[in-house]
N, C-alpha and C positions, 0 to 999 in steps of 0.2 A: 348079250341080248341084242346089241346093235347089229352085229354081223347076221344073226338069224333074221332080224327084221328086214335088213337089206335084201337078203335072199328071198324072203317071203314076198316082199314088194316087187322084186324083179320077176318072180313067178307070176304074180298078179298082172303086171304090165304085159308079160308075154301072152297071158290068156286074153288080154284085151286087144291083142292083135299087133303089138309092137314086136319088132324083130330083136334078136339078141344083140345085133350090132347097134340098133337105135338105143336100146337100154344102156349098153356099155358106153356109148358116146355121150349120152346125157349124164350118166354118173361121172364120167371123166371130166366133163365140162363144169360140173358143180363141185368136184372134189377140191378141197382147200379154198373154196370160194364161199360156199354155203355151209358155214360151220355153226351148228346149233349151240345156243346157250343152254346151260343147265337151268333147272327150275329156280335154284337159289340165285344164279346170276340175273335171271329175268326179274325176280322179286327185288333184288338189290337195285337194279337199274330203275325200276318203277318208283321205289322209295326215294332214291337219289333225285328223281325228277319231280318229287313233291307229292306223289300220290300216297294217300293215307289208307284208304279202304281198298284192299286188293283181294279179289276172289278168283279162284280157278273155276271156270265154268264148263270146261270140256277138256278131257284128257284121253288120248288114245294112242297107244304105242309110243312113238317118239314125238308126238304133237301135243301141245297144250295151249289152251286159249284162256286169257285172263281178262277180267273186267276190272277197271280201277277208277276211283273217284278222288278228286283233289279236295 
């Protein structure tokens, strides 16, 4: 899934006017720097930080937004 999403996102960026070189340079700059956590890892970190009520409020492709209350 991740590889397909990367390709779809690159296609989208190209349609938005970015060149293949710009897209590749950005991906290379973020590789091994911007490493996403899994849903479980995010939930564990929130619980370890003292949050008790945790809800996923938005999820799309590889992105997820949480709201949490202590």
